[in-house]
matplotlib code that plots the C-alpha trace (Angstrom):
import matplotlib.pyplot as plt

x = [22.8, 21.7, 18.3, 19.5, 16.7, 17.4, 17.3, 13.8, 12.3, 14.4, 13.1, 9.5, 9.9, 7.8, 5.4, 1.9, 2.4, 2.1, 5.8, 6.6, 4.4, 6.0, 9.5, 8.7, 7.4, 10.6, 13.0, 11.2, 12.4, 16.0, 15.9, 14.3, 17.0, 19.8, 18.1, 17.7, 21.4, 22.3, 20.2, 21.6, 25.2, 24.4, 22.8, 25.0, 28.3, 27.2, 25.6, 28.8, 31.0, 28.8, 29.5, 33.2, 33.5, 32.2, 34.9, 37.6, 36.7, 36.9, 40.6, 41.6, 39.3, 36.4, 38.1, 39.2, 35.7, 34.2, 36.7, 36.6, 33.2, 34.5, 37.4, 35.0, 33.5]
y = [-44.1, -40.7, -39.3, -35.7, -34.5, -31.7, -32.1, -30.8, -33.4, -36.2, -35.2, -35.5, -39.3, -41.2, -38.3, -38.1, -35.4, -35.5, -34.9, -37.7, -40.2, -39.1, -39.5, -42.9, -44.2, -43.2, -44.4, -47.8, -49.6, -48.5, -49.6, -52.9, -53.6, -52.9, -55.2, -57.9, -57.9, -57.8, -60.9, -62.7, -62.1, -63.0, -66.3, -67.4, -67.3, -69.5, -72.0, -72.1, -72.6, -75.3, -77.4, -77.5, -76.9, -80.3, -82.1, -79.8, -80.3, -84.1, -83.8, -80.8, -81.0, -78.9, -76.7, -74.0, -73.8, -73.4, -70.8, -68.7, -66.9, -66.0, -64.1, -61.6, -60.3]
z = [-71.7, -70.5, -71.3, -70.8, -68.4, -66.0, -62.2, -61.8, -64.2, -62.7, -59.2, -60.5, -61.1, -58.7, -58.0, -59.1, -61.7, -65.5, -65.9, -63.5, -65.4, -68.8, -67.5, -65.9, -69.2, -70.9, -68.1, -67.5, -70.6, -70.0, -66.4, -67.3, -69.8, -67.3, -64.7, -67.3, -68.1, -64.5, -63.8, -66.8, -65.6, -62.0, -63.0, -65.9, -64.0, -61.1, -63.6, -65.7, -62.6, -61.2, -64.3, -63.6, -59.9, -58.9, -60.9, -59.7, -56.0, -56.5, -57.3, -55.2, -52.2, -51.1, -48.6, -51.1, -52.5, -49.0, -47.9, -51.1, -50.4, -46.9, -48.4, -50.1, -46.9]

ax = plt.figure().add_subplot(projection="3d")
ax.plot(x, y, z, "-o")
ax.set_aspect("equal")
plt.show()
């Protein structure tokens, strides 16, 4: 979602000006919603995997589960 503000108004965000306060009030709900969905996705996936990963490691071993995070780096 874009709020269609020009660069001058966007640069006033975070500054102690009337325009900055106005834009912050409009941007804050959008930013809060994005952060909420980010946190939901980052916490639901590990919780879902933890339900099934324990049973899978009992039959296939724990080594792949330990090595898998290292591949991402």
